N, C-alpha and C positions, 0 to 999 in steps of 0.2 A: 355518476355520481352516489355521495354515497352521503348517509344522514348524518345531520351534524352531531346528536346524541353520542352517535358510533365515534368519535375523532376525538374528542376531547380536549376539543382548542377553545381557547377560554373567549368570554366576550374582546378583552381586550386587545388579544394577539390578531383576531379575524378582524376588528376595527385598524389597528395599528398602520396592518396591510392594506387596506381598505382607503384609508385619508392618504398615505402615503403614493400608490399607484392616483390618486386622484388629482392629489397634490401636483406632482413631477409631470404627468400630461395633460393637467393646464398651466407650466410653467413652460414646457416644451412649447406648446401651440400659439400662435406660430413663428413668435419671435427665435423661440431654439431652433429654425432648421435653416441656420446659416448653411449647411454644408448644401444645399439646393440652392445652387449658384445662381437659376434662372426666374425665382421663388421672389418675386415679393411681397413681404407678409404683408406688410400695411394692407395690403389686394386684399386678402384676406381674413382678415384679422376680425372680431368683434370686441375687443377692447377695450378700444380707447372710452368711450362716450359709457359704459358701466365706470369702467374705472376713477376715467373723470368725478363721476357722478358721486363714488363711494369714495375717493378722496376729498371731494369739498363737504360731502352730508355729515359724515364721520369724524374728520380727521380736520375740516376747519381750514382746510389749504386750498390755494387760489392756484387755478394752472393758467398758463398760458400758452393755451391751444396749437399756436403756430411753431410754437419750440417746447415742445414737452422734453427732450431730451433723452430723446426712450433707451435703455441700455448700455444709461452714465450712471449710476445711482442719484434718479433723480425725485423728485416727489412722485411723478407719476410710476416712476418703477416699485415705490416700496409702498406706496397706494395699492399698485396692483398683487403684491406678494400678501400686501394682508389679504386684500379682496379672495386671492386664490384660496390663502388658508381655511378664511370663512368658511367659502364654497366644499373644499375638502371637508372640513368639521362633518358641518350639513351633510353633505352628501355620502359619506361614510357610513353613517347613524340611520338613514332612509338604506341604504345599503346593505347592509348588515340585520336591519327588521322584515326588510322583504326576504332577504334570505332564509331568516328563520323561519316563517312562515312555509317557503318553500320545501323546507324543511333538507334540503342538498346543501354539501359541501364541497366547493370546486377549487379549495385553497391550493392547492399542489397546484394544477392549473395555471390559477394566477399568480403566482411566483414566480411562476416560469415564465411566463410573459411581462411581468414587469420586471425581471430581470433582463429577458432578452429588451425589450425598451431600451432599459438603463446601458445596457450593453453598446449596444449600435449609437446610440444619443453621444455617449462620451466618448467611442470609438470615433467616430464618425468625426465632430466637434475639435477632440485633440489633432487630428490627423492633418485639419486644413489650416489650426492653429501653428503647430509645428511646423509645418511647410510656408508656412509668412518667415516664420525665425529661421528654415535648411536658405530659401532664396534671399534673406535678408529684407524681407518687406517690409515687417511689421515692424520694426523701430526704424527703419532706413540704416546708412553707413556715415560715420562718422565725415563731417562735410564744413566747409567753414564759413557756414552761416553756425553754426554748432560753436567752431572754435572761438569765433568771433565774438560770440553773448558772452555776458559775466555770468557766473553762478548766481549770481543773489537776484538776477533777473527770473530765474525760473521759479515754479512751482515745481513738487516730488514729482511731479511724473513726469515730465520735463524734462526734468534730471535723472530720472532714470532713464527715459527714451535718450538722453546722450551717452547714458554708460554702458548702456545695450547696444550702441551704435559703434563703441570705440573698439568693441574685443570682437570679433568675427568668430573666433574660435570658441567663446562659450557659448554666443548666440544660435550658431548651426548646431552645437553638440545639445544645447537643450529641447531644441529643433526637434534633433531626432532623437531624443527619448521620450518626446512627446511623440512621435510617430510612430518609434516601432509598442509603443504602448497601448495606442488607440488603435491599432492594426491587431494586435495579438488578442482585443477586447469580441473580434471581428468573428471570432470562431471558438465556441464551446471548449474546445480541448484546452486550449491559452488563455481560457479568461481569468484564471486566477496569477499568473504573472502579469499578464497582461494589467491587471486591476491594480496587483503590487506596487508595477511601475508604475503607471499612470495617479498612484495615491501618492506616491512621490512627489511626482512632478506638479501635481497640484497642490502640494503640501509647499512646496516653495514657490508658487505659484501665489498662493495667499501669502503668506509673509513679506511677498514682496510686493503688493497691491496693497498690502493694510501698510507695512511700513514706510511706503512713498506714495499713499494716499490716490493711489490711480482708480480713477472715477470709473472702472468694471471690477471694484471689489464682490458686490454681491452675483454675479457672473461666477469669477469663478470659485467661490464659496459653494453655489450648486452643484459646479462640478465637482467642486472636491470631496461635496457631502454625496455625493450620487456612487463617488472612488466607493466610499463607504461599503454604504448600500448595498454595493455589487459587491464586496467582499464578505460583506453578512458573516452567514455563516462561516466563511472560512477565519476570522478572527479569533474564533477560541481556538482550529487547530494551529493558529501560529502562537496564539500566547504560552497551547498546553510544549509547543515542538520548542520555541525562542526560551520560554522564559522558566517555564515547569518543567523544561527535560524531559518530556513525556514523549513515548512514541504518537503517533498520529494512521489513522486509516483517509488513502485516498477519498476526494468527495467526486463523485461525477454530476458535473452539471446534464439535466434532463434536456433531451430535446423537445422543441413547444410542440411538433406537431411528430406525433406517433406513429401511425400508418405509413404505409410500404407507397401509395400513389401520393399521400398527403408530405409524406420527406418529401417525394422526387419534386412534385410541385413546390415546394419552400426551396432543396434548392435552386431550380429553374428562374425565382421570383429573385431568390439572394445572388444569382447568377448577373441578374441582367441588373438589379438591380447598383452592384458594387460597378459592375461595364460602368455605366449610365455614369457610375459617380470619378472614377478614373476620365475618363473622358471631359468631363465638365471641369475634373480639377486642372486638367493637362491644358485645355482649355482657357482657363482663368490667372493660371498664374500662368501661361507663356505669354499672354495679354498684359498683367501686372509688371514683367518682366520688362516686355519691350518699351511700355512708357518709361520704366528708369534705364532705360539705357541711353548712356551719351554717348553721341557720334561726335563731342568734341574733349577728347579725356585730357588732351594736352592745355587745353583752355580752362583750367580752372584755377582761378585768380581771384586776390581779395584787393582792389586796388583802392588805393589813398588817393584822393587828387592832391597835387601842388602846387597847380597852377590851371585859372579857371578864368578864360577869356572869355568875353561876349559882347557877341557885336564890337570886335576892337576894343572893349575896355575889358580892365582886369578887376573881376570881379572879387570882392573879400569877405561880408558880413553880411551878403544877401541872403533870404531865407530858402530863396532860391536856388541857390550854389550848391552843385554837386558837392559829395563830401567822400564818400564811397561805391563804389563798384563793383558788387557780390558777382561775377560771372561760374555759374554754372555751381554757386554756392547748397545748393539744395540738394541734398541724393533724391531725393521722391520727385524733383521735378527739375529734371537735366534739359539744358540748353533753352535756359532762364538766365535773366539775372535779375538782382534787385539793385535800382536806385534808391542812395541815401541820401538829404540834402541836410542845410546846414542844419534845418528844424526839425531833424531826425525823422523826416515824413519820409515814407516809403512806398514804391510803386514795382511791380515785378514784370517785365517783358521777355516774349521769347524770344530766341535770337536765331540768324544763322550765318554761317561764314563763310565769305571766298579767299580760299589763303591766297591763292593769285592773284587778285585784287589788291585784297587787304583790306578789304568791307567788313562793315558789320552791318550786316540786316536789322533792324527789331521793330518790335509792334508791343501794344501793351497783348498782357496775357487775360486769355481770359475775359476778354471786353468785346462788347460789341463797337468799338473804336477801332478797326482795322487800319489805322493811316500806320504806314511805314518808311523808318527812316534811317537813313545810310550815312555810317561817320567809315570814314578811311582811319585806319590805324599805322602807325608803324612803332614796332620795337625798337628799345635805344638798350643802352645797357646799363648793368646793375639792374637789371627786374625793372626796366622803365616802360612807357607807354604813350605814346603823343596821338591822341583823337582828331579829327578833325572833319568837322560837317555840319550838318542841318539841323536842330531840334525844336520845333512849335513855331515854327518861324524865327529861329535867331542861329546866328553863325556862331556855331561852338570852335575852338583851339582847348582841348585839355590832354595836361599831361600829369600821370600819374607815375605812383613806385607802388608795387603789388606784391604779395607772399603768396605762395604755395604751400602745401603740406607739409614741404622740408622746413620751412623756417617755425613751423609751431614744436615746441617740446614735447608735445602731448603727441602726436602723428611723426615726427621727425625718428626717436627711436624709439622701438620695440622689442617682441618678446628676446630676453637674454638667458641663456643658461647660467650664464656664467660674468653675475654683475660687472666686474671693473675690467676686464678683460674686451679690449679695442679691435 
């Protein structure tokens, strides 16, 4: 370590580095550890009581402790952001004061540590979010429930989810860009190109989140600002090269560990952590993909009830009359159907098909009620189906007409190079 007086570093630069370091570390812990799949962040968090106290005392906000909406641009989130900013401001002053008394300087080491934390946090976070786009898990795929809903019923976030679910090409491509940028950040030699790609990716995400009022704007903005901090010293080089048309010199990212033995230990730890991360991601995404796998892809239909006979009587205007049946209508939740009655009440059921016996066995989804019902079905001409069976003690005969993806203009016609070529 060197004497502070020999470094020529200003108080402001030393203070700013420590403030940013403290803010980022406090921000990340523990809610930023999304890439540790097995970790329940609420179990190791100390933030909730002091964040609520801070918000109530200094901001005059009231909190529903059972519904804090942590991570969704809530009052709790903004109260926490302000709290950690205050802690970082005070902590940085104390830190600089202690350093001045010790007459030592380790700014360069601290910068390397700070950049290393940023690289790994942003890199691992972008990889998991990128993979969720690559596998069409974040937004889901275009489904019948989205097609049947009207635009006016959407908020901006839901409208964006529908927009993103339409194009697998755009969603998967944007996901691969995030994965690429994140992966490159994990290695010192590719830090600049990784940060540059991540900066572009996160700039796009921030614009979209603000434009469509997505409830994770501050999460995206923090990641975006972190990519700027990683670029840091490279920004001047980029301005010189791209704008001022001046030559630049290469910048080498210094390693955190410099000793021969410590470097070997560092490589061993890094290899172990990345191996764990890869295995954890594989298990997590395999499970998520399996949960969205549909065993009945041929049974994706939106039924309109044309005739509803209950206990031998034709029902016309009763509130409980079935109006629509959306079978496999939600891509997030396959092998379920949504039952909509005349009074627009909705109930979701899980189901199994016996295509030999032509039986439709169903029960309430995610409910303590495990009562199973059976309807026999018979497909007719012109996309029509007749269901017969007993439901809730009533004998039902239901005749429906249904639509599939090919009946919607949005999903019937896809990408064309030549617009008017049939």
